[in-house]
Phi, psi and omega in degrees: 000313177299327178297315180294323174297315181298314178296322178296316177299315179297320180296318177296317177300316180293321180292326175295319178300319183294311185284339185264005180296128177215168182231146178262132176248144173206165181175182176225134182259122182227163173284135181302313184283316190258348185061016175291144179291136181252123178265135176089015174292138182259136175248122186244130172282111186294334182288318181263355182049052178218153177292136176245343175194162177227137183292143184273191183296339178258013179080001187279142171240134175215130175202164181240134180219172176290154181295346181283352178297115183243339187221127182227147166255147167236120185239140172212137183307131175082012181231158174296140173292142171259127182247119177253114183238152179055051177299130184291140172272141177208359182079357179259161175289155185247124175250117181279349183069215177276120177264113184266112178277135185256125177305143181237104183293346177295334181278347181291331187250031178283132178235133180274133175088013179184174181290147181282140178294163180289155173296143174287164179298322178298319180293318179299315181294317180293325178295313179298318179298314181299317182296318179298311180298323179294311182293331177283323192235353184284121176237123175228136185223127178232118178052046175085354182259131183229089179284158176279131180282152172215156179265136177224105186056240182258033182231145170256120193248135173240112177253110188282354173275351178237093183275155181258000000 
């Protein structure tokens, strides 16, 4: 009888461990050019399409999620969206370090109720400069994986299944 109770207790303990596994995410959201802290950046779980965190007054993001989180968006008004896909599982907590949001000049010219005006030559040059600098110097590493960033439409993408 005691053996049955003991086995039942172990099964309950193991099932709680299985279902309660989660991972902690943290990082700091800053401007790419100025390193200013950015308040109010949204972190979105692409799988559930819901906000999981918003950066605080110090630019910090902290949240806890299930280990199944594989794809995240980081959004901030006037900046390229950052898309993190195929986030590696490793059982460890994930520290994004400084997440540098890159200004997107395409958002500068949005007009409601009509077509947006074309980018000025100055905006085009600055956008290209930013893209070159980002691709050359942006480093993000999660659990030892450091993918090469690339731009896809209005997104800066990090695919952790394709390391550089």
